[in-house]
N, C-alpha and C positions, 0 to 999 in steps of 0.2 A: 770959305773957312780954311784954315791952315789944318793940314792932317794932324799935328801935334795938339790941336784944340780938340779933336775927336777922341784921342787915347790919350790915358792916363799913364803914369810911367809903368806901371804894373803890366799894363796891357801891352805896351810897346816893347818891354822886356821878353814877354810871352811871345810876341811875334816874331822876333829874332830867333828864339829858340825852336819856334815851330817850323820857320822856313829851313833852319838848319837839320832838323829831324825829316822833313820832306825831300831834302834836296842831298841829303849826305850819300846816298847809294849812286846817283847819276854823278856827283863829283868824283867818287872814287872810281867809277867806270872810266872817266877820261884818264885816270893815272894807269889804269890797267892797261888801256891801248898804248899808251906812250913808252911805258917799260916793255910791253911785249914787242913792240916795234924794234927797240933798242936790243933786247934780248935777242931776237931773231938773228940780228947782224953780228952779235957778239958771238952766237951758237955757230955761224957761218965761218967766221974767222977762227975760231979756236976748236979744234978737232980733240974731243975728250975721250974718245973710245968708249971703252967699257962703263967709265965713270958717268958719261953722259947718258948711255942707255939705261942705267941704273936708276938715275935720276929721273929719266923720262918714264920709267914704270911707276915711280911714286907720285910724278906729277898726273900721269893718268887716274891714279886711284884718288887723288885730291879731286879731280874734275869729276870723276865719277860720284863721289860723296856729294859734292855740290849740286849736280844734276838730279841726284836722287833726294836732295834736301837733307842729307844727313850729316850735318855739320860736324858732329863729333867725329865721324869717320874722316872727314876732309881735313880736320885739325889735325889728327894723328898723322895723315899723311904730310902735311905741312911742317910738323915737327921734324918728321924724318928727312924731309928735304933740307930743312934749316941745319940739321946735324951732318949731312953730306957734303960734298966738294963742290956742287953746283949751286951757289947761291942766287944764281938769276932764276932757276927753275922756282927755287924756295921762295924768292920775292913776287914772283908773277903769281904762284900760287896763294902767297899769304894776301895779296892784295884782291885776289878774286874771293877769297874767304871772308876778307873783311867786309866787302861789298855784301855777300850774303848774309852775314851777321847784322849789318845795319839793315837790310830788308826784313830781318826777322825780329827786329827791335832791340837785338841784343848789341847796344852800344858800348857796354863796358868790355864784353869779350871782343869787339870790334877793335876797341882802343888798345887792348893788350896785343892784338894781332899785328896792328899797324906799328906799335912801338918796336916791334921786333924785326921790322923790314929796314935793311941798311944798304941803301944804293949810292951811286956817285953823284957828286957835283949837283946840279939845279934840281935833278930828280928827288935828292933826299930834301930840299927845301919844299917841294911840291908835297911829298909825303908828310912833312912836318906840319904843312898848312892843313892837310886834310885830319891830322891828328888833333890841331888846335879847334878846328870846327867841331868835332866830335866832342871835345872838352867843353866848349862852350854850350853845345846842346845837352850836356850832361851836368851842366851848372858848377863847371870847375874853370871860371873864367880867370883866375889869377894863374892857373897852371898854364893856360893856353897862351896868356900875356908872357909868362916867362920863357915858353917855348919860342915865340916868335922873335923875342929879343929886340934888337934895334933894326929889324929889316925893313926897308922902305919901299919895297915894291908894293903896286895897288892891292893885290890879294891879302898880302899880310896886313896892310894898314886897314883894309875892311874888317878882317877878322878880329884885329885889335879892336875896332869900334865895336863889333858885334859883342864882344866880351864885356867891354863896359857898358853897353846899353842893356844887356841882359841883367847887369848889376844895379841898373837905375841910374847910371851916371852919364846922363843926357849930354852935359856939355863937353865933358871928355870924349864922348863917342862921337859927337858932332865934328870935333877937331880932327879926329883919326880918319873919319868919312870924308872931309873935306880935303884932308892931303892925298887919300887915295883917290879922290875925283880929279884932282890936278895932276895926276900922273897918267890919266887915261885919255886916250885920242877920242875925239867928238864921235868917231863911229864905231866905237868900242861896243859890243853887244852887251855888256854887263853895266854899261853906263847908266841907263835908265833906271835899274834897281838901286844902284848906289845914289842915285839922285834922290829915290824915295826914301832911302834911309837917312839922308842927310835932311830932309825935310821931317821925316820922324822924330829926328833929335832937334827940332826946333829951329833949323837953318833955313837958308834961302838958296835957291839955285839961279845963278844968272846964266843967260844964253850964251854957250861957248862959243868961241872965235872958231872960224873954218880952219880945218886942218889942211895943212899945205901938201 
């Protein structure tokens, strides 16, 4: 029996939202690691002297607030960093704060925190994708789709599909999932989950050709 025979449209929509709620924190964690590595290299390249030392003090305050689960204190430190000259410290602290807010079930606050993060190049697209996932999880699918725009990478297409699926638009969601699946290598770790989403949306998954 096909998976879509077992789940009605409401159940499938809730399944998408539930997955995003459960995995939002781990998704954000990956972005923190990526930006942390880039930030370390940029700090090494640019000696900002006293300004860097001052930013580090605020960054440590933010970390202390997170470790003590005092999110309000951490948020104040993040705002101080955002107002200062070292945007990298502020971005890194904000991403960690957003992860903690998701862990605490404060998705709206996490959204506000992430929307304030402005990084360069491909990393901004990754941050936007995390925002889009949270938008879907909080029932704001149209906003998520607008934020993703015309992006054609697999992650953006998958999130677009999640937004449509959460709205009960199975056929449109399946189309996005199938597009996303075509962009993935057969050995990609997220392929199995995406195949499941295709089937949940009423599609079928053919055996992929071996990658070269």
